[in-house]
N, C-alpha and C positions, 0 to 999 in steps of 0.2 A: 224736281223734288230735292235736288242736292243742296239748295239753300233754304229749305224749310227747317223749322225747329224740330228737334229730335230728343230722345232721352239722353241725358248728359252724364258722362263719367268724369272722375276727377283725380288729380294727382294728390297723394296723401301729404299731409303736413305733420312733421314730427317735432315734438318739443321736449327739451331737456328739463327735468324737474329734480329737486333735491331728494324727493321721496320716490322717484321713478325706479323701474326695474328693467327686466330683459324680456318679458313675455310678448311684447309687441313684435319683437324680432323672432323669438323662438316659436311662439304659437301661431303667428300669422305669417311668418316667413317674409317680413318686410325688410328691405335694406334701409337701415336707419343711419347709415353713414358712420360718423365718428362719435355719435352720442353715446355717453356712458350710462346714463340713467334716463332712458326714454319713458317719461311718465305719461305722455299724451300723444295720441294720433288723432288729428282733426280730419275726419273723413269727409265732412261737408261743412263749409264755413262761409258765411257772408259777413263775418266780423270785419269791419273796415280795415283794421290794421293787420289782418292775417286771413286773406280771402283764399278760397279754393280756386284752383286753376283747372279749366276743362282739359281733358286729355283725349277726347275722341271727336271725330268728325271735323267739319270745316270751321267750327268755333274753337277748336283746340288752341290753347295759349291765352284765351281770354279769361279774366277773373269773373267770378259769379255775379257780382253786383253790376258789372258792365252789361251782362246779358239781361239782367232784370230791367235795367234802364232802357234797353233796346226793345225787348219783347213784352214788357209790362204784364198786363193781365193774361196774355197768351201763355206766359210762363208760370206765373204764381196764382192767377185767379183774380177776378175783378175786385171783390171786397177786400181781399188780402193786399192787393196793390194800393187800393185807396187808403188803407190803414198804415202800411209800412213803407210805401213808396219804393225807393231804389235800394233798400237794404233787405237782403234775404233774411226772414225772421227766425229761422231755426238753425242751431249749431249742433252738429252730430260728432261725438268724440268716442274714442276708446281710451280708457284710463287703466294704467298698470301701477299699482301701489306696492312698493317693497317696504315702505315704512308708513307710519301714520301721516296723513295729511293734517294740516292745521284744523282745529275746531273753528268753524266759520259760519257765516250767515250771509244771505243775499237780500237786498232790498226788494220791495215790490215796485210795480210801475209808478205808482203815485209818489212814493218817497224818492225814487230815482229821479223822476222828472223835477221834483221840488229842488233837488240838489244839482240840477243841470246835467244829469246823465241821460243817455239815450233811452234806457229802459231798465226794468227790473230783471230778475233772474229766477224763474221757476224751472226745475229740472226733474228728471227721473233717471233711475239707475236700473239697468238689467244686468244681473251678475252672470258673466260669461265663464268664470272659473274662480275657484276659491280654495286656498290651502286649508287643511284641517284646522279647526278652531279659529278661523278668521272671523273678525268682527268689524262692524262699523257702528258709528254713532248716529242716531236719529232722534232729536228732541231730548226732552228731560225725562228722568226716571221718577220724579216726584213733583209735587206742586211747588213751584218756585216763584218768588216775587223778585223785584229788582234789588231789594236789599240783600236777600240771600245770595243772589247771583253775584253782586258786586263783592260781597264778603269772600265767597269762594274764589273769585277771580284774584282778589288781593292776596289771599293765602296760597295761591297757586294750587288750588284743589278743585278747580272747575270740573275735571273728569269725574269726580265723585258723585256729581248730581246729573250726569248724562246717562241717557238710555242706550245700552249696548245691545246690538242685535247680532246673533250668530247668523252666518250667511252660507248659502250653498248655491251651486250652479242653478240658474233658472229663477232665482229669487228676484223680485221687483220691489223697489222702494221709491215712492213718490216723495220728492223734496220740494214742497212749495216755498216760495219766498218767505222769509221769516223763520223757517225751521233751522235751528242750530244743528250742524251735522259735521261728520268727519269720516273719511274713508280709511279703513285700517289695512295693515300689511297683509300681503298674500292674496289680494283681490284684483281680478281683471274684470272690467265692466264696460258696458256701452252706456253712454250718457246722452240723453236727448234734452235740449234746453233752449230757452229763449236766446236770441243772439245778444249776448251781453257777457262781459268779462269782469263785472263788478263783484268783487268778493271782499267782505269785511272779515279780516283774520282776527280771531278773539284770543286764541291760545295756541302756542306752537311747541308745546312739550319741552320748553326751555332749551330748544336746539340752538346751536351756534354754528356759524359757517367757519371756513378755514381761517378766517381772520379773527375769530372769537366774537363775532357780532350776531345778535339775534335778528330774525326777520321782523319787518315792520308790522306792528299790530294796529288795529283800527277800532279801539275800544269805544271811543266817543261816537263814531259813525254807526257802530253796530247797535248801540243801546235802543235807538228808536226803531230799528228794523226787526228786533227779536220778538218772536211769538212765544210767550211764556206759558201758554196753555199746556195742560197735560192731556195726551190722547190715549185712547184705549189700545190702539194698534197702529204700528208704523209700517207694516209690511202689506203689500198689495197681493191679494189672493186672486188666482185665476186658474183656468184649466184649458189645456190645448187638445186639439184633435188634428190628425194629419190632413193636410190639404184643405183646411178650413181657416177662416180668418177669425182670430179671437181678440177682442178688445181687452187691453190691460190698463190703459190710462186714457181718460177722456176729460180734458180741461179746456178752458177758453184759449190756452196758449198753444196746445197741440193735442192731437189724438194719436196714440200709439197702439198698434195692433201687432200680434205675432202670427206668423204663418210658418208652419212646419211642413216641408214638402218631401214627398217621395214619388210624386208623379206630376205631370204637367197640369196647370190650371189656367183659366182665363179670368182676368180681373176686369170688371166694368166700372169705370170711374165717371160715367156720363152724368150722374146726379151730384157730382162733387165739384164745387167751384174752388179748387185748390190744386196746387202741385202735389205730387206724392213722392216721398223718399222711400226707397227700398234699401235698407241697410242689411247686408249679409252678415250675420253673426256666427254662422257655422256652415262649413261646406262651401258650395259654389252653385250658382244658378245661371241659366241662360235666359234671354228674353227676346221677344219679337213683337212689335206693335202692329197696329192696323196699317201703318204706312211702310211696312217691311223694314223698319230700322231694327237692328239686332245686335247682340253682343253678349258678353258674359261678365259676371260680377263675383269676386271671391270674398271670403271672410275678411272683414275690416273695410271693405269698399262700399260706397253708396252709389245708387243710381237715382237721378232726379228726373221724374216723369213730368213733362209740362202739363199745365192745366187744360190745354186745348186737346190733349190726347185722351181718348175715352177708353180704349181697350188695349190690353197688353197680355200676351201669353208669357208665363214664366214656368220654367221647368228645372228640376234639379240635375246638375251635372254630377255632383256628389250630394247625398242626402243633406238637406240644408234647412236652416232656420233663418227667417227674415223678420226684421222689424219694419213695419209699414207705418209711415208717419205723414200726417197732413194736418191742416188747420181748418176748423169750421168756425167762421165768424158767427157771433151769437145769433144774429138774425137769420142765419142759414141753418140753425140747429134742427129745425123741424123737417128738414129734407130727409132725415133718416141716416142710418149707419151704412157704410160701404162695406158689405160683408161678402 
């Protein structure tokens, strides 16, 4: 059994950002080294230029995509491997914003592939913590056409036509490709996204670096990517119950559920042809699967359960919340939800 595939744990990746803060260190108690503004913790990444490294078991020290290449559908699921091959398709992050991020947009898969990029970027945000009066930007606040958008951009008044959302702990915002968005100061969140780092920066609040230079903008690239539609609601509504699985986002790119634990539960993934990620967003949980593999995961860490594993027991070490993430390829949707 010692050389069989097992639930995988990972070393965190920390990234310095101009807008980053201190909460990844203070709230999660991670050692971020010499970073001054740690804006991102990559909890699980198959992004080729910044891959997660396994930290447990005999596979420790290997990068994630190396293991995908070796174990293929046993790790990620048959339909998923057929579609994504040797690149793990989900990127899981924790973001800490002490200042506004740029107003930005991401392309969809079709546009990205037309431009020679690996793929588009759809994402979701789960708010872990928010200072009083914190806000983020999601979409437009009024009907906008390309002419109005370009005029506001030229006048450096783009923020005037953006939709501002007040945020609180537990809020969820789905950010499909094409939706213009920005994260505001005082917000700590978990981000689930397609494996892509393609961002078109539209407006950066006229910031300058220490040399007096502004960051690069991608105005031409962004134009074709932007969804100018006005939507009624930009926040995702959901309700949770202890020790139950609650779906919060269901898309072709990923499904994300939330589990709030105060006692042990057993999860059965036998009907799911997918890996499962368990991201601990609060507290700490332990796990033990049908092959007696076991361990514990604390807030900010992710556990990757291989597709060939069907049952796992999870239990709170401290009262905890978990985001459960997997992919259902379209033709598999009729198999039902994993609750």
